[in-house]
C-alpha positions as CSV (number, residue, x, y, z in Angstrom):
1,X,30.5,-23.3,-10.1
2,X,28.6,-20.1,-8.1
3,X,30.5,-18.3,-5.5
4,X,28.9,-18.2,-2.0
5,X,27.8,-14.4,-1.4
6,X,27.0,-14.5,-5.6
7,X,22.5,-14.0,-7.0
8,X,22.1,-16.1,-9.2
9,X,18.0,-17.2,-10.3
10,X,17.3,-20.9,-9.3
11,X,14.7,-22.9,-11.7
12,X,11.0,-21.6,-11.1
13,X,12.6,-19.3,-7.5
14,X,13.5,-17.2,-9.1
15,X,16.5,-15.3,-7.5
16,X,18.5,-16.6,-4.5
17,X,21.6,-16.0,-2.4
18,X,24.2,-18.7,-2.9
19,X,25.1,-19.1,1.0
20,X,27.2,-21.9,1.4
21,X,29.3,-24.8,-1.2
22,X,29.4,-27.3,1.1
23,X,28.4,-31.0,1.7
24,X,25.8,-30.9,4.0
25,X,25.3,-33.1,6.6
26,X,21.8,-32.9,7.8
27,X,21.2,-34.9,4.5
28,X,21.6,-38.2,4.7
29,X,20.9,-39.3,0.7
30,X,23.8,-36.6,-0.4
31,X,26.9,-38.8,0.1
32,X,30.3,-38.0,1.7
33,X,31.6,-36.6,-1.4
34,X,28.7,-34.7,-3.2
35,X,28.9,-30.7,-2.9
36,X,25.7,-29.1,-3.2
37,X,24.6,-25.2,-2.8
38,X,22.8,-23.9,0.1
39,X,20.2,-21.1,-1.2
40,X,18.3,-18.6,0.5
41,X,15.4,-16.7,-1.7
42,X,15.8,-13.2,-1.6
43,X,12.3,-13.0,-2.4
44,X,10.9,-16.7,0.0
45,X,11.3,-18.1,3.3
46,X,13.7,-21.1,3.6
47,X,16.7,-22.2,2.6
48,X,17.3,-25.2,-0.6
49,X,19.7,-27.4,-1.0
50,X,20.9,-28.5,-4.3
51,X,23.6,-30.2,-5.8
52,X,26.3,-28.4,-7.7
53,X,25.6,-30.8,-10.3
54,X,22.0,-30.8,-10.5
55,X,19.4,-30.3,-14.0
56,X,17.8,-27.5,-12.4
57,X,17.8,-24.0,-14.1
58,X,20.8,-21.7,-12.6
59,X,21.4,-18.3,-14.3
60,X,23.5,-15.4,-12.8
61,X,21.1,-12.3,-12.0
62,X,21.5,-9.8,-14.7
63,X,23.7,-6.8,-14.7
64,X,21.6,-3.4,-14.4
65,X,23.1,-2.2,-18.2
66,X,21.3,-5.6,-19.4
67,X,17.8,-4.6,-16.7
68,X,18.2,-1.0,-18.5
69,X,18.9,-2.5,-22.3
70,X,16.0,-4.4,-21.9
71,X,13.4,-1.8,-20.2
72,X,14.0,0.7,-23.2
73,X,13.1,-2.4,-26.0
74,X,9.8,-2.4,-24.3
75,X,8.2,-1.1,-26.6
76,X,9.2,-3.3,-29.8
77,X,8.1,-6.7,-27.8
78,X,5.1,-7.5,-29.8
79,X,2.5,-10.3,-28.1
80,X,2.1,-13.3,-29.4
81,X,-1.0,-14.2,-29.0
82,X,-3.2,-17.8,-27.6
83,X,-6.5,-18.3,-29.7
84,X,-7.5,-21.5,-27.7
85,X,-9.5,-20.7,-25.3
86,X,-9.3,-23.6,-23.2
87,X,-7.5,-22.5,-19.8
88,X,-6.1,-25.9,-19.6
89,X,-4.4,-25.0,-23.6
90,X,-3.8,-21.3,-22.7
91,X,-1.6,-22.4,-19.6
92,X,0.4,-24.7,-21.6
93,X,1.3,-22.2,-23.9
94,X,2.1,-19.3,-21.3
95,X,4.5,-21.7,-19.4
96,X,6.4,-21.8,-22.8
97,X,7.5,-18.7,-21.8
98,X,8.5,-19.5,-18.4
99,X,10.8,-22.5,-19.7
100,X,13.3,-20.0,-20.9
101,X,14.3,-18.8,-18.2
102,X,14.8,-15.3,-20.3
103,X,13.8,-11.8,-18.8
104,X,12.8,-11.2,-22.4
105,X,10.6,-13.9,-22.6
106,X,8.9,-12.8,-19.0
107,X,8.0,-9.2,-20.2
108,X,6.7,-11.2,-23.8
109,X,4.3,-12.8,-21.2
110,X,3.1,-9.6,-19.5
111,X,3.0,-7.4,-23.2
112,X,1.1,-10.3,-24.5
113,X,-1.4,-10.7,-21.4
114,X,-1.9,-6.6,-21.2
115,X,-2.5,-6.3,-24.9
116,X,-5.4,-9.6,-24.3
117,X,-6.6,-7.4,-21.6
118,X,-6.8,-3.9,-24.0
119,X,-8.0,-5.2,-26.9
120,X,-11.3,-7.0,-25.0
121,X,-14.3,-6.7,-26.9
122,X,-16.7,-7.1,-24.2
123,X,-14.6,-5.1,-21.2
124,X,-14.1,-8.1,-19.7
125,X,-11.4,-9.1,-17.6
126,X,-8.4,-11.4,-17.9
127,X,-9.6,-15.0,-17.5
128,X,-8.2,-16.0,-13.9
129,X,-6.0,-18.1,-16.0
130,X,-4.3,-14.7,-17.2
131,X,-4.4,-13.9,-14.1
132,X,-1.7,-16.3,-12.7
133,X,0.6,-16.0,-15.4
134,X,1.3,-12.6,-15.2
135,X,1.5,-12.0,-11.3
136,X,4.0,-15.0,-11.7
137,X,5.6,-13.2,-14.9
138,X,5.7,-10.2,-13.1
139,X,7.1,-11.2,-9.4
140,X,10.2,-13.3,-11.2
141,X,10.7,-10.7,-13.9
142,X,10.0,-7.7,-11.3
143,X,12.8,-9.1,-8.6
144,X,15.2,-9.8,-10.7
145,X,14.9,-6.3,-12.0
146,X,14.8,-5.4,-8.2
147,X,18.3,-6.9,-7.7
148,X,19.7,-5.8,-10.8
149,X,18.1,-2.2,-10.4
150,X,19.3,-2.0,-6.7
151,X,15.4,-0.8,-5.8
152,X,13.0,-2.8,-4.0
153,X,10.8,-4.8,-6.1
154,X,7.8,-2.8,-5.6
155,X,10.1,0.1,-7.1
156,X,10.4,-2.0,-10.6
157,X,7.0,-1.4,-12.7
158,X,7.3,2.7,-11.1
159,X,10.4,2.7,-12.5
160,X,9.7,0.8,-16.5
161,X,6.9,3.0,-16.3
162,X,9.7,6.4,-15.7
163,X,11.8,5.2,-18.2
164,X,9.1,5.0,-20.4
165,X,8.5,8.4,-20.1
166,X,4.6,8.2,-20.8
167,X,5.0,6.3,-23.7
168,X,2.0,3.4,-23.7
169,X,4.1,0.5,-24.6
170,X,1.2,-1.9,-24.9
171,X,-0.5,0.7,-27.0
172,X,2.6,0.2,-29.4
173,X,2.1,-3.9,-29.6
174,X,-1.5,-3.6,-30.6
175,X,-3.0,-3.5,-34.5
176,X,-3.3,-0.5,-36.3
177,X,-6.6,-0.7,-37.1
């Protein structure tokens, strides 16, 4: 069971603070003895009530050490391209990266889309499907890193670039011509 004040990743919402573990009075279907978490998303408005025994994915936010380790591993991440040009199949492919709720998979999705845009022979911009999933992966990853690294979310990407010391992590994943 998570404790009040703890920061967790909740489903596809992202980082939330556990505000209470209680039997809510304002949810008639909750039952008189069923415990709920009251969660406050850090980067969205509102409050989430979810049963303590929910099947929705939850885990603690990663540690600072783990975030720094993951950032150092970026050059070794290989993209996972999808050969389909169908937006539906591409979307299904990208959704698999979110199902694990792991930072590693989000980093791989981000690198996959970056590489895809760099390898485009026509120099075309990435598709709306690519843009949508890239934006969502960056949002979830950078928000969690923001908490772990104790910095504003908008400073995470520049911090990662600084940590890589000018090394172009995308170029490292591109196939040798």
